[in-house]
One Martini backbone bead per residue (centre of mass of N, CA, C, O) as a GRO file, in nm:
protein
  473
    1MET     BB    1   6.007   8.345   6.135
    2LEU     BB    2   6.066   8.067   6.010
    3SER     BB    3   6.263   8.163   5.791
    4GLY     BB    4   6.471   8.281   5.988
    5PHE     BB    5   6.531   8.019   6.129
    6LEU     BB    6   6.626   7.862   5.871
    7ASP     BB    7   6.853   8.050   5.802
    8ARG     BB    8   7.019   8.013   6.065
    9THR     BB    9   7.040   7.707   6.050
   10GLY     BB   10   7.182   7.693   5.776
   11ARG     BB   11   7.432   7.851   5.865
   12ARG     BB   12   7.521   7.661   6.088
   13LEU     BB   13   7.551   7.409   5.913
   14GLY     BB   14   7.755   7.531   5.719
   15ALA     BB   15   7.975   7.584   5.931
   16ALA     BB   16   8.001   7.292   6.031
   17MET     BB   17   8.080   7.170   5.755
   18LEU     BB   18   8.334   7.332   5.723
   19VAL     BB   19   8.486   7.226   5.968
   20LEU     BB   20   8.476   6.927   5.884
   21ALA     BB   21   8.620   6.954   5.613
   22VAL     BB   22   8.889   7.062   5.733
   23LEU     BB   23   8.935   6.837   5.969
   24ALA     BB   24   8.921   6.554   5.847
   25PRO     BB   25   9.212   6.494   5.749
   26ALA     BB   26   9.342   6.514   6.032
   27LEU     BB   27   9.172   6.295   6.172
   28LEU     BB   28   9.245   6.062   5.976
   29ALA     BB   29   9.543   6.064   6.037
   30VAL     BB   30   9.520   5.990   6.331
   31LEU     BB   31   9.370   5.723   6.291
   32ARG     BB   32   9.585   5.584   6.114
   33THR     BB   33   9.807   5.599   6.325
   34SER     BB   34   9.665   5.433   6.538
   35ASP     BB   35   9.622   5.173   6.369
   36SER     BB   36   9.932   5.126   6.284
   37THR     BB   37  10.024   5.120   6.618
   38ALA     BB   38   9.815   4.869   6.732
   39SER     BB   39   9.945   4.571   6.694
   40SER     BB   40  10.082   4.624   6.980
   41PRO     BB   41  10.147   4.697   7.300
   42GLN     BB   42  10.436   4.797   7.251
   43ALA     BB   43  10.372   4.993   7.023
   44ALA     BB   44  10.168   5.160   7.177
   45SER     BB   45  10.358   5.252   7.401
   46GLN     BB   46  10.561   5.393   7.220
   47GLN     BB   47  10.363   5.592   7.088
   48THR     BB   48  10.277   5.732   7.344
   49ALA     BB   49  10.553   5.839   7.420
   50LYS     BB   50  10.587   6.006   7.163
   51GLY     BB   51  10.329   6.174   7.188
   52THR     BB   52  10.397   6.303   7.455
   53LYS     BB   53  10.658   6.441   7.362
   54ALA     BB   54  10.530   6.598   7.124
   55ARG     BB   55  10.310   6.745   7.320
   56ALA     BB   56  10.500   6.904   7.451
   57MET     BB   57  10.528   7.215   7.573
   58ASN     BB   58  10.611   7.522   7.391
   59ILE     BB   59  10.653   7.822   7.552
   60GLN     BB   60  10.610   8.139   7.419
   61GLN     BB   61  10.741   8.462   7.406
   62VAL     BB   62  10.554   8.741   7.291
   63LYS     BB   63  10.632   9.045   7.100
   64SER     BB   64  10.515   9.300   6.966
   65PRO     BB   65  10.586   9.584   6.789
   66GLY     BB   66  10.383   9.740   7.008
   67GLY     BB   67  10.422   9.562   7.304
   68ILE     BB   68  10.253   9.302   7.303
   69GLU     BB   69  10.191   9.034   7.512
   70ALA     BB   70  10.250   8.669   7.485
   71TRP     BB   71  10.147   8.338   7.466
   72LEU     BB   72  10.282   8.040   7.291
   73VAL     BB   73  10.138   7.749   7.122
   74GLU     BB   74  10.242   7.547   6.880
   75ASP     BB   75   9.997   7.387   6.637
   76HIS     BB   76  10.002   7.223   6.309
   77ASN     BB   77   9.797   6.972   6.295
   78VAL     BB   78   9.566   7.190   6.317
   79PRO     BB   79   9.354   7.440   6.153
   80LEU     BB   80   9.381   7.614   6.443
   81LEU     BB   81   9.275   7.894   6.656
   82ALA     BB   82   9.342   7.995   7.001
   83LEU     BB   83   9.203   8.251   7.208
   84ARG     BB   84   9.301   8.407   7.523
   85PHE     BB   85   9.162   8.678   7.719
   86ALA     BB   86   9.235   8.964   7.953
   87PHE     BB   87   9.076   9.208   8.165
   88GLU     BB   88   9.110   9.403   8.409
   89GLY     BB   89   8.811   9.414   8.651
   90GLY     BB   90   8.518   9.347   8.602
   91ASN     BB   91   8.240   9.365   8.830
   92ALA     BB   92   8.400   9.550   9.039
   93GLN     BB   93   8.353   9.807   8.819
   94ASP     BB   94   8.085   9.859   8.892
   95PRO     BB   95   7.873  10.093   8.942
   96ASP     BB   96   7.680  10.247   9.137
   97GLY     BB   97   7.359  10.141   9.031
   98LYS     BB   98   7.517   9.947   8.786
   99GLU     BB   99   7.472   9.663   8.827
  100GLY     BB  100   7.580   9.457   8.545
  101VAL     BB  101   7.754   9.597   8.318
  102ALA     BB  102   7.956   9.378   8.246
  103ASN     BB  103   7.750   9.162   8.166
  104PHE     BB  104   7.610   9.327   7.952
  105LEU     BB  105   7.856   9.368   7.769
  106THR     BB  106   7.912   9.064   7.698
  107ALA     BB  107   7.629   9.049   7.538
  108MET     BB  108   7.726   9.290   7.315
  109MET     BB  109   7.994   9.195   7.144
  110ASP     BB  110   7.794   9.058   6.895
  111GLU     BB  111   7.605   9.344   6.834
  112GLY     BB  112   7.803   9.491   6.674
  113ALA     BB  113   8.054   9.648   6.447
  114GLY     BB  114   8.124   9.917   6.317
  115ASP     BB  115   7.941   9.871   6.013
  116LEU     BB  116   7.805   9.632   6.169
  117LEU     BB  117   7.534   9.497   6.236
  118SER     BB  118   7.415   9.249   6.417
  119ALA     BB  119   7.322   9.053   6.190
  120ALA     BB  120   7.578   9.082   6.012
  121PHE     BB  121   7.784   8.992   6.218
  122GLN     BB  122   7.666   8.705   6.283
  123GLU     BB  123   7.665   8.602   5.994
  124ARG     BB  124   7.969   8.623   5.949
  125MET     BB  125   8.054   8.428   6.173
  126GLU     BB  126   7.908   8.181   6.051
  127GLU     BB  127   8.039   8.172   5.765
  128ILE     BB  128   8.348   8.138   5.920
  129ALA     BB  129   8.340   7.968   6.188
  130MET     BB  130   8.332   8.162   6.431
  131ARG     BB  131   8.451   8.214   6.773
  132MET     BB  132   8.288   8.432   7.022
  133SER     BB  133   8.347   8.538   7.365
  134PHE     BB  134   8.215   8.662   7.683
  135ASP     BB  135   8.323   8.732   8.033
  136ASP     BB  136   8.255   8.775   8.385
  137GLY     BB  137   8.427   8.860   8.669
  138ARG     BB  138   8.528   9.006   8.947
  139ASP     BB  139   8.838   9.088   8.809
  140THR     BB  140   8.744   8.990   8.512
  141LEU     BB  141   8.762   9.008   8.151
  142TYR     BB  142   8.668   8.771   7.907
  143GLY     BB  143   8.813   8.609   7.612
  144SER     BB  144   8.705   8.424   7.312
  145PHE     BB  145   8.886   8.259   7.029
  146GLU     BB  146   8.797   8.088   6.711
  147THR     BB  147   8.974   7.954   6.415
  148LEU     BB  148   9.030   7.901   6.102
  149THR     BB  149   9.296   7.944   5.904
  150MET     BB  150   9.144   8.020   5.634
  151ASN     BB  151   8.976   8.257   5.826
  152ARG     BB  152   9.156   8.444   5.996
  153ASP     BB  153   9.146   8.728   5.877
  154ALA     BB  154   8.838   8.769   5.903
  155ALA     BB  155   8.817   8.704   6.210
  156VAL     BB  156   9.015   8.921   6.313
  157GLU     BB  157   8.848   9.162   6.215
  158LEU     BB  158   8.602   9.105   6.397
  159LEU     BB  159   8.752   9.116   6.664
  160ARG     BB  160   8.857   9.406   6.634
  161LEU     BB  161   8.580   9.539   6.625
  162ALA     BB  162   8.470   9.432   6.897
  163ILE     BB  163   8.704   9.559   7.077
  164THR     BB  164   8.713   9.868   6.944
  165SER     BB  165   8.390   9.888   6.786
  166PRO     BB  166   8.138   9.886   6.945
  167ARG     BB  167   7.803   9.991   6.912
  168PHE     BB  168   7.546   9.994   7.099
  169ASP     BB  169   7.270   9.976   7.001
  170ALA     BB  170   6.955  10.046   7.098
  171ASP     BB  171   6.808   9.787   7.006
  172ALA     BB  172   7.013   9.588   7.130
  173VAL     BB  173   7.004   9.689   7.418
  174ASP     BB  174   6.698   9.628   7.462
  175ARG     BB  175   6.706   9.325   7.397
  176ILE     BB  176   6.918   9.241   7.614
  177ARG     BB  177   6.768   9.353   7.855
  178LYS     BB  178   6.529   9.155   7.839
  179GLN     BB  179   6.700   8.903   7.878
  180LEU     BB  180   6.821   8.978   8.156
  181LEU     BB  181   6.550   9.010   8.303
  182ALA     BB  182   6.456   8.720   8.255
  183GLY     BB  183   6.700   8.592   8.405
  184LEU     BB  184   6.643   8.720   8.681
  185ALA     BB  185   6.361   8.595   8.723
  186PHE     BB  186   6.466   8.308   8.720
  187ASP     BB  187   6.681   8.334   8.951
  188ASP     BB  188   6.460   8.405   9.175
  189ARG     BB  189   6.373   8.075   9.153
  190ASP     BB  190   6.671   7.996   9.228
  191PRO     BB  191   6.820   7.870   9.506
  192ASP     BB  192   7.117   7.879   9.424
  193LYS     BB  193   7.134   8.177   9.337
  194VAL     BB  194   7.024   8.304   9.595
  195ALA     BB  195   7.234   8.189   9.793
  196GLY     BB  196   7.487   8.311   9.657
  197LYS     BB  197   7.407   8.610   9.672
  198ALA     BB  198   7.361   8.620   9.979
  199TRP     BB  199   7.644   8.543  10.066
  200SER     BB  200   7.798   8.780   9.942
  201ALA     BB  201   7.636   9.005  10.086
  202LEU     BB  202   7.718   8.907  10.376
  203ALA     BB  203   8.036   8.889  10.348
  204PHE     BB  204   8.041   9.183  10.149
  205ALA     BB  205   7.952   9.433  10.286
  206GLY     BB  206   8.023   9.723  10.098
  207HIS     BB  207   8.139   9.552   9.858
  208PRO     BB  208   8.184   9.452   9.535
  209TYR     BB  209   8.159   9.137   9.608
  210GLY     BB  210   7.848   9.184   9.722
  211ARG     BB  211   7.747   9.226   9.446
  212PRO     BB  212   7.555   9.165   9.180
  213ALA     BB  213   7.677   9.055   8.878
  214THR     BB  214   7.376   9.068   8.724
  215GLY     BB  215   7.214   9.236   8.898
  216THR     BB  216   6.917   9.421   8.882
  217LYS     BB  217   6.628   9.536   8.785
  218GLU     BB  218   6.707   9.830   8.834
  219SER     BB  219   6.998   9.839   8.710
  220ILE     BB  220   6.935   9.730   8.426
  221SER     BB  221   6.723   9.954   8.359
  222ALA     BB  222   6.955  10.193   8.400
  223ILE     BB  223   7.122  10.103   8.174
  224SER     BB  224   7.318  10.246   7.925
  225ARG     BB  225   7.496  10.312   7.652
  226GLU     BB  226   7.697  10.494   7.805
  227ASP     BB  227   7.777  10.286   8.021
  228LEU     BB  228   7.906  10.084   7.822
  229LYS     BB  229   8.116  10.277   7.701
  230ALA     BB  230   8.257  10.349   7.969
  231TYR     BB  231   8.353  10.068   8.041
  232HIS     BB  232   8.513  10.012   7.789
  233ARG     BB  233   8.708  10.254   7.815
  234ARG     BB  234   8.831  10.171   8.104
  235VAL     BB  235   8.904   9.846   8.052
  236PHE     BB  236   8.992   9.855   7.749
  237ALA     BB  237   9.336   9.783   7.777
  238ARG     BB  238   9.674   9.721   7.749
  239SER     BB  239   9.770   9.723   8.056
  240SER     BB  240   9.537   9.474   8.133
  241LEU     BB  241   9.650   9.266   7.928
  242LYS     BB  242   9.599   8.914   7.844
  243VAL     BB  243   9.761   8.661   7.630
  244VAL     BB  244   9.668   8.352   7.450
  245ALA     BB  245   9.810   8.112   7.216
  246VAL     BB  246   9.674   7.828   7.023
  247GLY     BB  247   9.827   7.682   6.731
  248ASP     BB  248   9.810   7.791   6.386
  249ILE     BB  249  10.092   7.973   6.471
  250ASP     BB  250  10.335   8.212   6.469
  251ALA     BB  251  10.514   8.454   6.621
  252ARG     BB  252  10.505   8.673   6.402
  253THR     BB  253  10.202   8.660   6.337
  254LEU     BB  254  10.103   8.714   6.621
  255GLY     BB  255  10.222   8.996   6.658
  256LEU     BB  256  10.046   9.123   6.431
  257LEU     BB  257   9.773   9.043   6.553
  258LEU     BB  258   9.788   9.200   6.820
  259ASP     BB  259   9.797   9.483   6.689
  260GLU     BB  260   9.540   9.461   6.525
  261VAL     BB  261   9.339   9.406   6.766
  262PHE     BB  262   9.483   9.589   7.029
  263GLY     BB  263   9.631   9.860   6.931
  264GLY     BB  264   9.361  10.060   6.949
  265LEU     BB  265   9.387  10.077   7.240
  266PRO     BB  266   9.431  10.198   7.522
  267ALA     BB  267   9.702  10.208   7.726
  268LYS     BB  268   9.517  10.279   7.985
  269ALA     BB  269   9.349  10.205   8.253
  270GLU     BB  270   9.040  10.308   8.453
  271LEU     BB  271   9.058  10.200   8.761
  272VAL     BB  272   8.899  10.117   9.045
  273PRO     BB  273   8.977  10.067   9.349
  274VAL     BB  274   9.008   9.758   9.535
  275ALA     BB  275   8.963   9.639   9.831
  276LYS     BB  276   9.075   9.460  10.073
  277MET     BB  277   8.892   9.155  10.190
  278ALA     BB  278   8.727   8.995  10.444
  279PRO     BB  279   8.514   8.817  10.568
  280LYS     BB  280   8.315   8.816  10.807
  281MET     BB  281   8.326   8.778  11.137
  282GLY     BB  282   8.155   8.534  11.355
  283GLY     BB  283   7.935   8.468  11.183
  284ALA     BB  284   7.639   8.349  10.993
  285GLN     BB  285   7.270   8.337  10.942
  286GLN     BB  286   7.050   8.276  10.657
  287VAL     BB  287   6.696   8.277  10.586
  288ILE     BB  288   6.517   8.196  10.283
  289GLU     BB  289   6.211   8.197  10.171
  290MET     BB  290   6.094   7.900   9.974
  291ASP     BB  291   5.870   7.719   9.769
  292VAL     BB  292   6.036   7.424   9.820
  293PRO     BB  293   6.126   7.086   9.866
  294GLN     BB  294   6.421   7.206   9.893
  295SER     BB  295   6.723   7.290  10.039
  296VAL     BB  296   6.974   7.547  10.018
  297ALA     BB  297   7.333   7.558  10.096
  298VAL     BB  298   7.571   7.809  10.187
  299PHE     BB  299   7.919   7.785  10.279
  300GLY     BB  300   8.169   8.002  10.454
  301THR     BB  301   8.505   8.150  10.431
  302GLY     BB  302   8.801   8.250  10.472
  303ALA     BB  303   9.109   8.260  10.273
  304MET     BB  304   9.348   8.206  10.050
  305VAL     BB  305   9.538   8.342   9.838
  306ARG     BB  306   9.720   8.247   9.567
  307LYS     BB  307  10.011   8.368   9.688
  308ASP     BB  308   9.993   8.199   9.921
  309PRO     BB  309  10.182   7.947  10.063
  310ASP     BB  310   9.898   7.800  10.168
  311PHE     BB  311   9.730   7.725   9.915
  312ILE     BB  312   9.820   7.439   9.834
  313PRO     BB  313   9.751   7.297  10.098
  314ALA     BB  314   9.450   7.386  10.080
  315TYR     BB  315   9.391   7.239   9.816
  316VAL     BB  316   9.447   6.956   9.921
  317LEU     BB  317   9.254   6.964  10.164
  318ASN     BB  318   8.992   7.009   9.994
  319HIS     BB  319   8.997   6.745   9.842
  320ILE     BB  320   8.949   6.575  10.099
  321LEU     BB  321   8.693   6.720  10.207
  322GLY     BB  322   8.513   6.844   9.911
  323GLY     BB  323   8.678   6.802   9.609
  324GLY     BB  324   8.671   6.458   9.565
  325GLY     BB  325   8.396   6.368   9.566
  326PHE     BB  326   8.324   6.047   9.673
  327THR     BB  327   8.604   6.063   9.862
  328SER     BB  328   8.511   6.270  10.042
  329ARG     BB  329   8.428   6.347  10.355
  330LEU     BB  330   8.150   6.480  10.312
  331MET     BB  331   8.029   6.260  10.133
  332VAL     BB  332   8.057   6.030  10.336
  333GLU     BB  333   7.899   6.157  10.577
  334VAL     BB  334   7.636   6.263  10.428
  335ARG     BB  335   7.572   6.029  10.216
  336GLU     BB  336   7.685   5.740  10.278
  337LYS     BB  337   7.614   5.716  10.590
  338ARG     BB  338   7.320   5.904  10.598
  339GLY     BB  339   7.151   6.010  10.344
  340LEU     BB  340   7.103   6.337  10.331
  341ALA     BB  341   7.254   6.373  10.045
  342TYR     BB  342   7.362   6.378   9.717
  343SER     BB  343   7.524   6.658   9.759
  344VAL     BB  344   7.867   6.766   9.847
  345TYR     BB  345   8.080   7.063   9.871
  346SER     BB  346   8.409   7.213   9.795
  347TYR     BB  347   8.603   7.532   9.765
  348LEU     BB  348   8.835   7.750   9.618
  349GLN     BB  349   8.827   8.128   9.604
  350PRO     BB  350   9.055   8.332   9.433
  351TYR     BB  351   9.081   8.647   9.459
  352ARG     BB  352   9.250   8.939   9.443
  353ASN     BB  353   9.104   9.057   9.745
  354ALA     BB  354   9.025   8.748   9.813
  355GLY     BB  355   8.956   8.455  10.011
  356LEU     BB  356   8.781   8.133   9.967
  357PHE     BB  357   8.562   7.910  10.146
  358ILE     BB  358   8.339   7.686   9.976
  359GLY     BB  359   7.998   7.554  10.006
  360GLY     BB  360   7.751   7.280   9.945
  361VAL     BB  361   7.390   7.194   9.997
  362ALA     BB  362   7.116   6.960   9.913
  363THR     BB  363   6.786   6.909  10.060
  364LYS     BB  364   6.559   6.837  10.251
  365ASN     BB  365   6.402   7.039  10.469
  366GLU     BB  366   6.432   6.823  10.718
  367GLU     BB  367   6.774   6.783  10.655
  368ILE     BB  368   6.948   7.048  10.656
  369GLY     BB  369   7.027   7.074  10.952
  370ARG     BB  370   7.178   6.804  10.977
  371SER     BB  371   7.380   6.852  10.751
  372LEU     BB  372   7.520   7.099  10.884
  373GLU     BB  373   7.613   6.954  11.135
  374VAL     BB  374   7.799   6.750  10.994
  375ILE     BB  375   7.979   6.951  10.852
  376LYS     BB  376   8.084   7.101  11.107
  377ALA     BB  377   8.204   6.853  11.243
  378GLU     BB  378   8.408   6.790  11.015
  379LEU     BB  379   8.561   7.050  11.027
  380GLU     BB  380   8.650   7.022  11.321
  381ARG     BB  381   8.801   6.755  11.289
  382MET     BB  382   9.003   6.852  11.075
  383ALA     BB  383   9.120   7.086  11.249
  384LYS     BB  384   9.221   6.889  11.478
  385GLU     BB  385   9.338   6.615  11.304
  386GLY     BB  386   9.327   6.584  11.023
  387PRO     BB  387   9.453   6.395  10.796
  388THR     BB  388   9.563   6.125  10.660
  389ALA     BB  389   9.824   5.986  10.503
  390ALA     BB  390   9.652   5.846  10.286
  391GLU     BB  391   9.485   6.086  10.194
  392LEU     BB  392   9.725   6.259  10.103
  393GLU     BB  393   9.841   6.067   9.892
  394ASN     BB  394   9.589   6.039   9.713
  395ALA     BB  395   9.556   6.337   9.648
  396LYS     BB  396   9.831   6.382   9.511
  397LYS     BB  397   9.795   6.177   9.288
  398TYR     BB  398   9.548   6.298   9.159
  399LEU     BB  399   9.646   6.597   9.113
  400THR     BB  400   9.888   6.513   8.933
  401GLY     BB  401   9.757   6.305   8.731
  402SER     BB  402   9.522   6.519   8.624
  403TYR     BB  403   9.665   6.767   8.500
  404ALA     BB  404   9.693   6.683   8.194
  405LEU     BB  405   9.375   6.717   8.132
  406ARG     BB  406   9.406   7.043   8.096
  407PHE     BB  407   9.590   6.977   7.802
  408ASP     BB  408   9.408   6.816   7.556
  409THR     BB  409   9.351   7.103   7.435
  410ASP     BB  410   9.378   7.407   7.306
  411ALA     BB  411   9.161   7.548   7.481
  412LYS     BB  412   9.275   7.445   7.754
  413ILE     BB  413   9.553   7.559   7.736
  414ALA     BB  414   9.475   7.853   7.714
  415ALA     BB  415   9.320   7.870   7.983
  416GLN     BB  416   9.552   7.783   8.172
  417LEU     BB  417   9.763   8.000   8.085
  418LEU     BB  418   9.592   8.244   8.160
  419ALA     BB  419   9.574   8.182   8.463
  420ILE     BB  420   9.881   8.200   8.508
  421ARG     BB  421   9.909   8.494   8.417
  422GLN     BB  422   9.708   8.620   8.620
  423ASP     BB  423   9.894   8.508   8.872
  424ASP     BB  424  10.198   8.567   8.799
  425PHE     BB  425  10.334   8.334   8.673
  426GLY     BB  426  10.549   8.155   8.520
  427ILE     BB  427  10.631   7.979   8.226
  428ASP     BB  428  10.720   7.725   8.434
  429TYR     BB  429  10.471   7.628   8.605
  430VAL     BB  430  10.383   7.362   8.478
  431GLU     BB  431  10.648   7.219   8.584
  432LYS     BB  432  10.605   7.300   8.902
  433ARG     BB  433  10.327   7.223   9.016
  434ASN     BB  434  10.357   6.920   9.108
  435GLY     BB  435  10.584   6.981   9.310
  436GLU     BB  436  10.401   7.138   9.508
  437ILE     BB  437  10.218   6.907   9.578
  438GLU     BB  438  10.436   6.693   9.667
  439ALA     BB  439  10.550   6.888   9.911
  440VAL     BB  440  10.316   6.824  10.079
  441THR     BB  441  10.244   6.791  10.417
  442LEU     BB  442  10.098   6.695  10.701
  443GLU     BB  443  10.179   6.954  10.851
  444ASP     BB  444  10.058   7.152  10.650
  445VAL     BB  445   9.753   7.062  10.659
  446ASN     BB  446   9.719   7.092  10.961
  447ARG     BB  447   9.779   7.392  10.980
  448VAL     BB  448   9.562   7.486  10.775
  449ALA     BB  449   9.315   7.364  10.908
  450ALA     BB  450   9.332   7.530  11.170
  451LYS     BB  451   9.315   7.813  11.016
  452LEU     BB  452   9.054   7.767  10.822
  453LEU     BB  453   8.849   7.575  11.013
  454LYS     BB  454   8.624   7.803  11.144
  455VAL     BB  455   8.309   7.764  11.247
  456GLY     BB  456   8.259   8.049  11.388
  457ASP     BB  457   8.302   8.192  11.078
  458LEU     BB  458   8.056   8.081  10.946
  459ILE     BB  459   7.874   8.127  10.652
  460VAL     BB  460   7.512   8.103  10.612
  461THR     BB  461   7.286   8.006  10.344
  462VAL     BB  462   6.924   7.956  10.323
  463VAL     BB  463   6.700   7.798  10.081
  464GLY     BB  464   6.352   7.763  10.176
  465LYS     BB  465   6.191   7.522  10.420
  466PRO     BB  466   6.342   7.490  10.692
  467LYS     BB  467   6.373   7.279  10.958
  468GLY     BB  468   6.482   7.449  11.248
  469LEU     BB  469   6.562   7.721  11.104
  470THR     BB  470   6.733   8.032  11.150
  471GLY     BB  471   6.880   8.344  11.094
  472GLY     BB  472   7.042   8.324  11.395
  473GLY     BB  473   7.206   8.030  11.406
   0.00000   0.00000   0.00000
């Protein structure tokens, strides 16, 4: 066992050293450029302006010879390629009684493919310093891939095998199943996880969004190799695929890569329709007893989907209310003024078939009731009075000023552009986005606050031993 651990560690160190050896010249060149241009503030300012202009993204639309489309941002400064891709489906496509199959599958995608068994596949990934991972959301199954240019051909072949020919060998399935069951047992003792699952089940009873994304002990135990193969066959298809590439590759080469990796997939996905649904109206509260020193609460209600014209005003409003960290209204009222909780937050969650306004707070069992009272009072005040002009201006400055930070690495660029593609916005959305934020008026956020923040419809789940709270409160 120790020798196996040392072998794996040695391979990982070898892969890391390979990456450093390849990237070192590029990094040193950047450092030399920075040193040579920092002799004066004026020179540094000029260089920053030049660098910003040079880094401005040129997003290309690429169509492969086989008809697969992608967005590309070329960057030949560093010999790396990052791909982000997504298949429509996600865990909303889990069959009844097999909840968690999408999540199970994502854990199996590097457990052997083609003629390579699990150990051989993972050893080969480490040898060529390739990164590949998969994740499932409610509506989407995501893939991530990164490789050095010098190893691109070998890495692309491994990605192709994983995408088109995963093995799902019985021994690997059983091993991953044990890991997933252990994770579920751990989650059952995590009040945050329990509260989140309970909230979804309460808000979306009878709908795929209400089912546990990671499954249950019973469903994970029931999932077979054939279930994994069936999900893969239904969801991994060219019709539901979106791809973004960033890094050291040109459009022609990317087109060939797209056909090589994804061209062998079925043309059309076989997705089960998912109904549009809003969380239940009229509000509800559920208390789940757990012997922990503090209680965790999740609260929320329905909100705007991403394409709703009021989504951007709601996004700005939420930053003021609970998404802006220490400056947000909820943080000031709950933590700064009253010391009731260390953290309180809110955010918007736009699914494909529902929009959500979600928040959370954790504090001592005897303070959770008071914390929820303050939160509800602040939601009511915001719905009635709206934010101040100064709050709106500060929020817009922050949201527009910080947007560039989402694009400061190739991996971040790829992730952001994939999200834009998934939302079916145009290739020019990056240029338009800040203008949409800046166009939000006080009238807009006041209107949205009155429509969104209806405390009577708030669904609340509390996990812990809260003092003075009951399930029907």
